[in-house]
Backbone as CSV, one residue per row, in Angstrom:
resi,resn,N_x,N_y,N_z,CA_x,CA_y,CA_z,C_x,C_y,C_z
1,UNK,164.716,108.901,102.543,164.186,107.716,103.491,162.578,108.191,103.716
2,UNK,162.576,109.677,104.155,161.384,110.064,104.358,160.364,109.925,103.256
3,UNK,160.744,109.998,102.064,159.759,109.763,101.077,159.184,108.183,100.766
4,UNK,160.214,107.526,101.170,160.077,105.924,101.431,158.930,105.768,102.507
5,UNK,159.281,106.306,103.478,158.377,106.077,104.772,156.933,106.733,104.528
6,UNK,156.803,107.611,103.653,155.457,108.089,103.462,154.760,107.083,102.519
7,UNK,155.249,106.524,101.714,154.572,105.403,100.861,154.093,104.077,101.771
8,UNK,154.991,103.968,102.814,154.707,102.687,103.596,153.913,103.187,104.798
9,UNK,152.532,103.125,104.771,151.685,103.456,105.816,151.557,102.433,106.912
10,UNK,151.939,102.855,108.145,151.936,102.022,109.328,150.564,101.581,109.788
11,UNK,150.093,100.446,109.319,148.816,99.820,110.048,149.120,98.576,109.871
12,UNK,148.562,97.738,111.085,148.589,96.372,111.183,148.022,95.699,109.944
13,UNK,146.808,96.127,109.523,146.237,95.512,108.332,146.895,95.739,106.997
14,UNK,147.589,96.835,106.753,148.458,96.956,105.631,149.476,95.959,105.511
15,UNK,150.143,96.030,106.836,151.315,95.138,106.881,151.009,93.590,106.610
16,UNK,149.992,93.095,107.248,149.524,91.797,107.192,148.949,91.444,105.606
17,UNK,148.400,92.427,104.956,147.876,92.303,103.563,149.192,92.359,102.509
18,UNK,150.107,93.145,102.914,151.309,93.367,101.947,152.222,92.584,102.074
19,UNK,152.753,92.145,103.115,153.754,91.118,103.488,153.258,89.620,103.934
20,UNK,152.343,89.155,103.604,151.606,88.210,104.132,152.768,86.900,103.918
21,UNK,153.466,86.814,103.126,154.287,85.766,103.195,155.845,85.988,103.826
22,UNK,155.886,87.335,103.572,157.353,87.937,104.110,157.425,88.044,105.825
23,UNK,156.080,88.101,106.220,155.796,88.298,107.733,156.271,86.816,108.365
24,UNK,156.249,85.705,107.994,156.296,84.569,108.298,157.843,84.529,108.598
25,UNK,158.740,84.835,107.778,160.279,84.634,108.122,160.852,85.945,108.815
26,UNK,160.055,87.024,109.024,160.494,88.207,109.721,159.556,88.816,110.911
27,UNK,159.241,87.721,111.607,158.397,88.173,112.841,159.019,89.250,113.730
28,UNK,160.329,89.155,113.841,161.150,90.112,114.700,161.010,91.544,114.130
29,UNK,161.112,91.548,112.994,160.891,93.001,112.399,159.319,93.513,112.589
30,UNK,158.499,92.786,112.386,157.041,93.185,112.433,156.962,93.593,113.904
31,UNK,157.406,92.672,114.824,157.097,92.968,116.290,157.893,94.163,116.653
32,UNK,158.822,94.733,116.020,159.524,95.880,116.187,158.620,96.960,115.884
33,UNK,157.985,96.772,114.645,156.980,97.913,114.058,156.032,98.003,115.069
34,UNK,155.451,97.108,115.636,154.444,97.247,116.599,154.798,98.125,117.879
35,UNK,156.284,98.055,118.209,156.824,98.723,119.310,157.378,100.186,118.964
36,UNK,157.693,100.222,117.630,158.376,101.595,117.220,157.555,102.048,115.734
37,UNK,156.462,102.273,115.822,155.653,102.532,114.609,156.212,103.611,113.853
38,UNK,156.679,104.650,114.378,157.059,105.798,113.744,158.595,105.990,113.650
39,UNK,159.172,104.938,113.883,160.649,104.903,113.764,161.192,105.046,112.498
40,UNK,162.049,105.995,111.861,162.690,105.903,110.725,163.628,104.762,110.568
41,UNK,164.288,104.354,111.705,165.200,103.168,111.663,164.566,101.947,111.189
42,UNK,163.414,101.689,111.589,162.506,100.439,111.114,162.049,100.645,109.717
43,UNK,161.751,101.868,109.287,161.530,102.018,107.955,162.763,101.504,107.087
44,UNK,163.987,101.906,107.418,165.092,101.891,106.786,165.352,100.388,106.806
45,UNK,165.154,99.636,107.812,165.286,98.242,108.085,164.784,97.411,107.116
46,UNK,163.310,97.875,107.169,162.458,96.986,106.262,162.797,97.165,104.697
47,UNK,163.134,98.428,104.352,163.593,98.843,102.877,164.672,97.906,102.780
48,UNK,165.719,97.686,103.353,166.916,97.187,103.315,166.437,95.597,103.008
49,UNK,165.702,95.022,103.860,165.272,93.772,103.679,164.421,93.438,102.807
50,UNK,163.638,94.092,102.297,162.846,94.026,101.018,163.552,93.819,99.897
51,UNK,164.500,95.110,99.750,165.414,94.995,98.735,166.409,93.908,98.514
52,UNK,166.769,93.382,99.561,167.927,92.223,99.524,167.261,91.053,99.281
53,UNK,165.727,90.741,99.761,165.309,89.593,99.478,164.364,89.766,98.269
54,UNK,164.175,90.817,97.544,163.377,90.899,96.406,161.987,90.409,96.651
55,UNK,161.342,90.663,97.807,160.078,90.354,97.972,159.209,90.849,97.274
56,UNK,158.935,92.012,97.290,158.151,92.830,96.382,158.344,94.389,96.254
57,UNK,157.609,95.067,95.475,157.978,96.331,95.359,156.579,97.041,95.942
58,UNK,156.698,98.231,96.686,155.429,98.798,97.247,154.722,99.475,96.225
59,UNK,153.418,99.306,96.218,152.652,99.972,95.059,151.646,101.127,96.106
60,UNK,151.537,102.340,95.650,150.960,103.230,96.277,149.394,103.432,95.856
């Protein structure tokens, strides 16, 4: 989970650029990111959602 978290750099610009279409249907998760930017749980939640929805793969 730490390895995944290191690839996902928390910044508002990165999120908006990377999940432009995803953010529309997952506003609650994005709001939680603003509240808990360094939470491992949030990283895990996003990973599960991305995998389950097959939205896209992270490119580093």
